[in-house]
C-alpha positions as CSV (number, residue, x, y, z in Angstrom):
1,M,22.3,-45.4,54.1
2,L,25.9,-44.4,53.6
3,A,25.2,-40.9,54.8
4,V,23.5,-42.2,57.9
5,N,26.6,-44.4,58.6
6,K,28.9,-41.4,58.2
7,S,26.7,-39.4,60.6
8,T,26.8,-42.2,63.1
9,Q,30.6,-42.4,63.0
10,S,30.9,-38.6,63.5
11,L,28.5,-38.8,66.4
12,N,30.4,-41.7,67.9
13,C,33.6,-39.7,67.6
14,G,32.0,-36.8,69.3
15,Q,30.6,-39.0,72.0
16,S,34.1,-40.4,72.7
17,V,35.3,-36.9,73.5
18,F,32.6,-36.3,76.1
19,A,32.1,-39.9,77.3
20,P,31.4,-39.9,81.1
21,G,33.3,-43.1,81.7
22,R,36.6,-41.9,80.1
23,N,39.7,-41.8,82.2
24,W,40.6,-38.1,81.7
25,V,43.7,-38.4,83.8
26,L,45.1,-40.9,81.3
27,T,43.9,-38.9,78.3
28,G,45.4,-35.6,79.6
29,S,48.7,-37.3,80.5
30,R,48.9,-38.8,77.0
31,W,48.3,-35.4,75.5
32,I,51.0,-33.8,77.6
33,I,53.6,-36.6,76.8
34,L,52.9,-36.6,73.1
35,S,53.0,-32.8,72.9
36,F,56.3,-32.7,74.8
37,M,57.7,-35.4,72.4
38,I,56.9,-33.2,69.5
39,V,58.8,-30.3,71.2
40,C,61.8,-32.6,71.7
41,L,61.6,-33.8,68.1
42,I,61.6,-30.3,66.8
43,S,64.7,-29.5,68.9
44,A,66.5,-32.6,67.8
45,I,65.7,-31.8,64.1
46,F,67.1,-28.3,64.6
47,D,70.3,-29.9,66.1
48,V,70.6,-32.1,63.0
49,Y,70.3,-29.1,60.7
50,H,72.8,-27.0,62.7
51,C,75.4,-29.7,63.1
52,S,75.1,-30.6,59.4
53,V,75.8,-26.9,58.5
54,I,78.9,-26.8,60.8
55,V,80.2,-30.1,59.4
56,N,79.6,-29.1,55.8
57,C,81.2,-25.7,56.3
58,Y,84.5,-27.0,57.9
59,W,84.7,-30.5,56.4
60,D,87.6,-29.7,54.1
61,T,89.3,-27.2,56.4
62,P,92.5,-28.5,58.0
63,D,93.1,-28.2,61.8
64,C,89.4,-28.1,62.7
65,D,89.5,-30.6,65.6
66,F,85.9,-29.9,66.6
67,V,84.5,-31.4,63.4
68,P,84.6,-35.0,64.6
69,Y,82.6,-33.9,67.7
70,E,80.1,-32.2,65.5
71,I,79.8,-35.4,63.4
72,V,79.1,-37.4,66.5
73,M,76.5,-34.9,67.6
74,L,74.9,-35.0,64.1
75,V,74.6,-38.8,64.2
76,G,73.4,-38.7,67.8
77,S,70.7,-36.1,66.9
78,V,69.5,-38.3,64.0
79,I,69.3,-41.3,66.3
80,V,67.4,-39.3,68.9
81,S,64.9,-38.1,66.3
82,V,64.2,-41.7,65.3
83,V,63.9,-42.8,68.9
84,L,61.4,-40.0,69.6
85,L,59.3,-41.1,66.7
86,L,59.2,-44.6,68.0
87,G,58.3,-43.3,71.5
88,F,55.4,-41.3,70.0
89,I,54.0,-44.6,68.6
90,L,54.5,-46.5,71.8
91,V,52.7,-43.8,73.9
92,L,49.9,-43.5,71.4
93,F,49.3,-47.2,71.5
94,Q,50.0,-47.5,75.3
95,N,52.4,-50.4,74.6
96,V,53.4,-50.9,78.3
97,E,55.6,-53.9,77.7
98,T,57.8,-52.2,75.2
99,L,57.6,-48.7,76.8
100,R,59.8,-49.9,79.7
101,S,62.7,-51.0,77.4
102,Y,62.2,-47.8,75.4
103,L,62.7,-45.6,78.4
104,T,66.0,-47.3,79.1
105,G,67.2,-46.8,75.6
106,L,66.0,-43.2,75.6
107,L,67.9,-42.5,78.8
108,S,71.1,-44.0,77.3
109,C,70.7,-41.8,74.1
110,S,70.0,-38.6,76.0
111,W,72.8,-39.2,78.5
112,L,75.3,-39.9,75.8
113,Q,74.3,-36.9,73.8
114,L,74.5,-34.7,76.9
115,M,78.1,-35.9,77.6
116,I,79.2,-35.3,74.0
117,N,77.7,-31.8,74.1
118,M,79.4,-31.1,77.4
119,V,82.8,-32.2,76.0
120,L,82.3,-30.0,72.9
121,T,81.1,-27.1,75.0
122,Q,84.0,-27.3,77.4
123,T,86.7,-28.0,74.8
124,Y,85.5,-25.7,72.0
125,P,83.1,-23.3,73.8
126,L,83.2,-20.6,71.1
127,V,82.6,-22.7,68.0
128,H,78.9,-22.2,67.5
129,E,78.9,-18.5,68.5
130,V,81.8,-17.6,66.3
131,H,80.5,-19.5,63.4
132,L,77.1,-17.8,63.6
133,K,78.6,-14.3,63.9
134,W,81.1,-14.8,61.0
135,A,78.3,-16.3,58.8
136,R,76.2,-13.2,59.5
137,A,79.2,-10.9,58.8
138,E,79.0,-9.6,62.4
139,A,82.1,-8.3,64.2
140,L,84.3,-10.7,66.3
141,T,85.9,-7.8,68.1
142,T,84.9,-8.9,71.6
143,Y,86.2,-12.5,71.1
144,E,89.4,-11.3,69.4
145,I,90.3,-9.0,72.2
146,K,89.3,-11.3,75.0
147,Y,90.8,-14.5,73.6
148,K,93.6,-13.1,71.6
149,C,92.4,-14.6,68.3
150,C,91.8,-13.2,64.8
151,G,89.0,-14.1,62.4
152,A,87.1,-17.4,62.4
153,Q,89.9,-19.7,61.3
154,G,92.7,-17.1,61.2
155,P,93.9,-13.8,59.9
156,D,93.5,-15.0,56.3
157,D,89.7,-14.8,56.7
158,Y,89.9,-11.0,56.9
159,L,92.5,-10.7,54.1
160,L,90.5,-12.8,51.7
161,A,87.2,-11.1,52.6
162,Y,88.2,-7.5,53.2
163,G,91.9,-7.2,52.2
164,E,92.9,-5.8,55.7
165,L,93.0,-6.8,59.3
166,P,91.1,-5.1,62.1
167,R,92.7,-3.5,65.1
168,S,91.4,-6.2,67.4
169,C,93.7,-8.8,65.7
170,F,96.8,-7.1,67.2
171,T,98.1,-6.9,70.7
172,T,99.3,-3.3,70.3
173,E,98.8,-0.4,68.0
174,S,102.0,-1.1,66.1
175,R,100.2,-3.8,64.0
176,T,103.3,-5.8,63.4
177,T,103.7,-9.5,62.6
178,H,104.9,-10.1,66.2
179,T,101.8,-8.6,67.7
180,L,99.3,-10.4,65.4
181,H,97.0,-13.0,66.8
182,S,97.6,-16.0,64.5
183,T,94.9,-18.3,66.0
184,G,91.3,-18.2,64.7
185,C,88.5,-17.7,67.2
186,L,87.0,-21.1,66.3
187,H,90.0,-22.6,68.1
188,A,90.1,-20.2,71.0
189,N,90.4,-21.9,74.4
190,G,88.3,-20.1,77.0
191,R,85.0,-19.7,78.6
192,S,82.0,-18.9,76.5
193,E,80.0,-15.7,76.9
194,H,76.9,-17.8,77.8
195,F,76.6,-20.3,80.6
196,I,73.9,-22.4,78.9
197,H,74.5,-23.2,75.2
198,F,71.6,-23.9,72.9
199,Q,73.1,-27.3,71.9
200,L,72.4,-28.4,75.5
201,V,68.7,-27.7,75.2
202,T,67.8,-31.0,73.5
203,P,69.5,-33.2,76.1
204,I,67.8,-31.3,78.9
205,L,64.4,-31.6,77.3
206,L,65.0,-35.3,76.8
207,L,65.8,-35.8,80.5
208,L,62.5,-34.0,81.4
209,L,60.7,-36.2,78.9
210,I,62.2,-39.3,80.5
211,V,60.9,-38.2,83.9
212,M,57.4,-37.5,82.5
213,S,57.3,-40.7,80.5
214,T,58.4,-42.8,83.5
215,V,55.5,-41.3,85.6
216,F,53.2,-42.1,82.7
217,Y,54.5,-45.6,82.4
218,C,54.0,-46.2,86.2
219,Y,50.4,-44.9,85.9
220,L,49.7,-47.2,83.0
221,R,51.0,-50.1,85.1
222,R,48.9,-49.1,88.1
223,I,45.6,-48.9,86.3
224,K,46.5,-51.9,84.1
225,A,45.8,-49.9,81.0
226,P,45.3,-52.2,77.9
227,R,47.2,-51.8,74.7
228,R,45.2,-49.7,72.1
229,S,44.7,-51.1,68.7
230,C,44.5,-49.3,65.4
231,Q,40.8,-49.8,65.3
232,E,40.4,-48.3,68.7
233,L,42.5,-45.3,67.7
234,R,40.2,-44.7,64.7
235,A,37.1,-45.1,66.9
236,E,38.5,-42.6,69.4
237,C,39.6,-40.0,66.9
238,F,43.3,-41.2,67.1
239,I,44.3,-39.4,70.3
240,L,41.5,-39.5,72.8
């Protein structure tokens, strides 16, 4: 009898996938929204990881003015991750009443994160690029010549790591104290090599998610879709 019941449940689950009366527009839209939310969540988690690495690396370093911005970005990325998880549940259950307020909160979070990222990008455009290159022991020659800087935080980086300074840290061939670039490239003020920074990816994805979720919300309102219960989710194989 138990085996028959399990077979019946499996059959019902299979029938729900191919049920002729199912709203496939709603099902497909929900799949797209949930999938895009997962992409945004992965991007936000990556931001949390990367910002935490930057903060941990330069927390005890004096004169690193960009650290407070990184901390704000870190906190913002954590909040966005939590908000995305909440949105996943709301879309899954088709909670129309709460979804409207959720979209307003998500818009505020994404806009605030975008503004913080823009400030960091414009004020300290080389921070992430220089940090990655220095951590990988890659040459900073291009940055040092273009922005008249030396090392990540200053000339001492080279002296401690290699015992000598490269030619790119000096203005002329004489290599005197007067021609030495004393500023680290982490603090260089200038345009970055890349127009679009990877830290701007998550806010852009969130804005796209808001547009898609708003369309989904309006469609739910138009068809007057009922809220799904846990029992219905189990009966419909959770997603369909």
